N, C-alpha and C positions, 0 to 999 in steps of 0.2 A: 372206203377211207383207210389210209395207211396209218394205223394206230401208233406204230413206232415213230413215224414222222411227227405226228401230233404230240407224242411224248417228248421228242426232241425239241419242238417248238416251246412246249410248256417249261421244260427244265431250263433251257437257255433264256427264256423270257423271265423266269423267276430269278436267275442269276443276274440278268441285266437290271431287273427291278431292285435287287439288293444294292446295286451300284447307284441307283437313283436314291435309295434310302441313305446311302453314305452322304450324299449331298444334302438330303432333307434333315439329317440329324443336326447339322449346323443351324438350320432355321428353327428347329425345336429348342435348341439350347438357348438361343436369344429370346424366343417367345416365352419360355418357362420362367425367365427371370424379369422380363420387362413388358410382356404382353404386347410386343410390337413385332409384326412380320418384318424380317430383315431382307429387304429387296436388294441389298448389296452383296448377298451371298454368292451370286454368280461371278461378280467382279473379284471377290475375295479368292474364289477358286482359280480364276485365270491368273491373278497376281501370284498365288501360291505356286502354280506350275512354273511361271517364269523365275520366281525366286529359287526354286529347287534347281532348275537348269543352270541359272547364272551362278549360283553358289558353288555348284559342282565344277563349272567351267573356270570361273575366276580363281577360286581357291585350289583348284586341282584335286578336289576330293572325290572319292568314290561316292556313288549315290547313297549307299547305306549310312554314310557319315553326313552327307549333304542334306538328306531328308530331315533328320531330327534338328539339324541346325536351322534349316529353313522353317521348321515348325516353331522354333523359338523366336525367330524373326517375325513370323506371322502373328504369333501371340502378342508380341510387342506392338505390332501394327493394329491389332484388334483393340488393345488397351488404349492406344493413341487415338483411334477413331472415336471411341466412346468419350474420352476425355476432352478432345478438341471440338468435336462436331455435335455430340449428342448430350453431354452433361449440361450445357447451357440451356437445353430445351426441357429440362426436368420440370414437371408440373404443367407443361403446355399441353394443348389438345393432341390426341394421338395422331391425327391427320398430319400435323406439322412434323412430328417425328418420322412418320411414314414417308413423307415427301423428302425429308432429309436423307433417309436411307437410299431413296432413289437417286438423289443428287450425288451421294457417295459412290453409288454404282457407276454413274456416268463419269464422274471424275476419275475413278480408279481405272476404268476401261480406257478412257482417252489418254490418260497419263502413261499407262503401261504401253499402249501402242506407240506413243510418241517417243518413248525411251528405247523400246526393244524392236519396234517395227512390226509389220504384219506377217512376216515370213513364219510359216509353221516349222517347228523344231522337234526332232525326236527326243524322247525322254531316255530310252535305253535301259529299261529295267532288266533286260536279258531274260525275260520270261519266254520259255519255249513256245513256238507257234506250231510245233509238230501236232498232227491230228491226235486227239485223245478220244478214244471210243469207249463207251460204256454199253456193252452189247452192240447193237447197230446204231446207237445214238452218238452223234459227234458233239463233244462238249468243248467249249473255249477255255483254255487254261488260264488266261488272264482274267476272265470273268470269275473263275473259281477262286483265284487269289483275291480278287476284289470283294467277293462275297465273304471270304474269311476275314478280311480287314474290316468289313462292315459289321460283322457279328462281334468281333473283338472290341471295336469301338463302342458298340451298343452296350456290351457287358461292362466296359469301363465307365460309361455314362450312368448306367443304372446304379453301379456301385458308388459313384461320386454323389449322386442325388440322395443317397441314403446316409452320407456323412453329414457332420454338422454344417459345413459350408453349403452343401447341397440343400439342406433344409432351409437355410437362410435365403438362398436364391428362390426357392418355392414361396417362401413367405413374402419376399419382395414382389413377386409376380401377383400374389393375392391382394396386397394392399401396401402401397408405398408409405402412406402416412402412419399406419399402424407399425410398420417395420421401423420407421424412424423413431417412433415413440418408445420402442423397447430397446433402442440402442444399436440397431443393425445398420451398418454402413452401406446404405442403398447404392450410392454411386460406385463404391468399390465392387459391390456384388454385380452390378450391371456391367461394369468394365471387365470383370472376370468372365462373364458369360460371353462377351464379344471376343475376348482372347481365346476361349475354348472353341467358339465357333470358327475362328480363323485357323485353329489347328485342325479342326474337322474338315474345313475347306481345303487345307493342304493335303490331307489324306485322300480326299476325293480327286484333287488335282493330279496326284501321282498316278492313280489308277486310270482316270480318264485321259490324262496326258499320254500314257502309254498306248491307250486304245486309238485315239484319234489325233495324236500330236499336240504339242503345246502351241496354241494359237488363240485368237480371239473367240473362236467358237465355243470355248469352254464356258464362257459367261452365259451362253444361251441355254445352258443346263438349268438355269433358274426356273424356267417354265415347268420342267418335269419334276424338279425337286419341290417346287411350291405345290404342284398338283399332289404329290405324294404326301407332303406335310398336311395339306388341307384335308385330303381324303382320310388320313389316319387320325387327324386331330392335331392341331398345331402345338398342343401342350403334352403330347404323348409320344415318348420314345418307342414304346411297343407298337403304337399305331404307325410310325414311320416305317418300321420293318414290314409289318403286315401289308400296309398300303403299297409299299414298293413292290412286293411280290405280286400283289393283285394287279397293279398297273403294268408291270413288266409282262405278265402272262397275257393280259388283255391286248396289249400292244403287239406282242409277238404272234399270238394266234389270230387275232382279229385282222392284222394287216395282211397275213398270209391269204386270207379269204377275200378281203376287200380290195387289195391292190389290183388283182386281175380285172375287177369290175369297174374301178374308177381310174385305172391307169397309173396308180402309185400315189405316194404321199399320204396314205391313210394313217400312218403312225401318229403324226401330229394332230390329225383330226380326232383320233381316239383319245389322245391326252386332253385336248380341249373339251371334248364331250364329257369326260370323266370330271374335269374341273367344274364345268358349268352345272352338271347334274348334282354334284356334291354340294355346291353352294346353294342350289335351289332346294334340295330335298333334305340334306343333313349338314347344315352349315358348321356344326361343331365337330364333324367328322365321325369316324367309326369308333374311336376310343377317346375323343376329346371330352373335356368336362363341359357340361351344359349348365352354365350359371343362370339361375332364375332370380330376377330382382323384383321385390315387392314394392310397389309404389302407391 
């Protein structure tokens, strides 16, 4: 066995996994404040990528200006989604809210394709694609940039949830009625979490849009992001980071050995297997809180 090649697969898999974590952080942000899995996160990522590209094109702005402007627009979109589509469902069964997020996903994807078309567009971050060698290992530069963005966003989220507003969001997730009774603006807190999730989706859109182009395929990242969030624990930011690394390494190393045996396509099989086994064996994830109710 070529140990250096195995190390290269492991390192690049871990970096790719951190990019999955960048996507999963948005899922965790919504779940930590509303206890609802956000099935619209894939569509938000796709919309975020198109907003960045079109903002830069229409306004003639460089990307380093267009990206924060697009994040502000996406934050407003997240607030609007919560206000128009989700707030009227407050107090309803979780399954109704979950189905609403699925409906939002379908609406955003179809509307975006109707407006911008299905042609893939380059993002143009100008990250060098020259080979980067660490010893004999070849490392992707854009994946390094994405990993750095993920860790920065993780640090900012951890800091935010230690602020007074972050504590309020965690209280809202624990008990809506108790939060209302002590004067916490529950609707405003949930709206804020959707706005933050939209900002997170835009960060993921920028990195993944550079890697695979700005197209409808960005919405399909929902499966991998959801797998990472479930494996790490839907309410755990640290879990999203650790689970992303685990999934990325398993996907990279496992597909290298399985693809020659099955003829390819084993990456998605590995992701699906991890998701199914996690739900069956540890439904609250590696770091998720396991609530026990006494009845």
